[in-house]
C-alpha positions as CSV (number, residue, x, y, z in Angstrom):
1,X,-8.5,21.1,20.7
2,X,-6.6,24.5,20.9
3,X,-7.2,27.1,23.6
4,X,-8.6,29.9,21.4
5,X,-11.0,27.4,19.8
6,X,-12.2,26.2,23.2
7,X,-12.7,29.8,24.5
8,X,-14.9,30.4,21.3
9,X,-16.9,27.4,21.7
10,X,-17.4,28.1,25.4
11,X,-18.5,31.7,24.4
12,X,-21.0,30.3,21.8
13,X,-22.5,28.1,24.3
14,X,-23.0,30.9,26.7
15,X,-24.6,33.1,24.3
16,X,-27.1,30.3,23.3
17,X,-27.9,29.6,26.9
18,X,-27.6,32.9,28.8
19,X,-27.5,35.6,26.3
20,X,-25.0,38.0,25.2
21,X,-24.5,39.9,28.2
22,X,-23.5,36.9,30.3
23,X,-21.4,35.5,27.6
24,X,-19.4,38.8,27.1
25,X,-18.6,38.7,31.0
26,X,-17.5,35.1,31.1
27,X,-15.1,35.5,28.2
28,X,-12.7,37.1,30.6
29,X,-13.7,35.8,34.1
30,X,-15.9,33.3,35.9
31,X,-19.6,33.9,36.4
32,X,-19.0,33.7,40.0
33,X,-16.8,36.9,40.0
34,X,-20.4,38.8,39.6
35,X,-21.8,37.0,42.6
36,X,-19.1,38.7,44.8
37,X,-20.4,42.2,43.9
38,X,-22.5,44.0,46.5
39,X,-26.2,42.6,46.1
40,X,-27.3,46.3,46.8
41,X,-25.3,47.7,43.8
42,X,-27.5,50.0,41.7
43,X,-27.4,50.5,37.9
44,X,-24.7,53.2,38.0
45,X,-22.3,50.8,39.8
46,X,-22.8,48.3,37.2
47,X,-22.4,50.8,34.4
48,X,-19.2,51.9,35.8
49,X,-18.0,48.3,36.3
50,X,-18.9,47.5,32.6
51,X,-17.2,50.7,31.1
52,X,-14.1,49.9,33.4
53,X,-13.9,46.2,31.9
54,X,-14.0,47.7,28.5
55,X,-11.6,50.7,28.8
56,X,-9.3,49.3,31.4
57,X,-9.2,45.6,30.8
58,X,-10.1,45.9,27.1
59,X,-13.2,43.6,27.2
60,X,-14.7,42.9,23.9
61,X,-17.9,45.0,24.5
62,X,-19.6,47.0,21.8
63,X,-20.8,50.4,23.2
64,X,-24.4,49.5,22.0
65,X,-24.4,46.4,24.2
66,X,-23.6,48.3,27.3
67,X,-27.2,49.2,28.4
68,X,-28.1,45.6,27.7
69,X,-25.3,44.2,29.9
70,X,-26.0,46.9,32.6
71,X,-29.6,46.0,32.7
72,X,-28.9,42.1,32.9
73,X,-26.3,42.8,35.9
74,X,-28.7,45.1,37.9
75,X,-31.5,42.7,37.6
76,X,-29.5,39.6,38.0
77,X,-27.0,40.6,40.7
78,X,-27.7,44.0,41.9
79,X,-30.5,45.7,43.7
80,X,-33.0,45.2,41.0
81,X,-33.2,41.4,41.7
82,X,-36.6,40.0,42.1
83,X,-37.0,38.5,45.8
């Protein structure tokens, strides 16, 4: 199986299991990367990170999806986590 096909299959699997936000992140780096971000990070931090990933690293993120991704990150890894 070629590398590109494998990446697509992994992306499809993550979308099915974890939703679009998670899948878009792990298309470029591991899910563990988010766990090393500050757990006290507020929504503006996550928004800046997502926009940085899109502009600097050319992450394949639609502008319309940014609020959904930020919401997921803030609630899953940031200061909006349920304790």
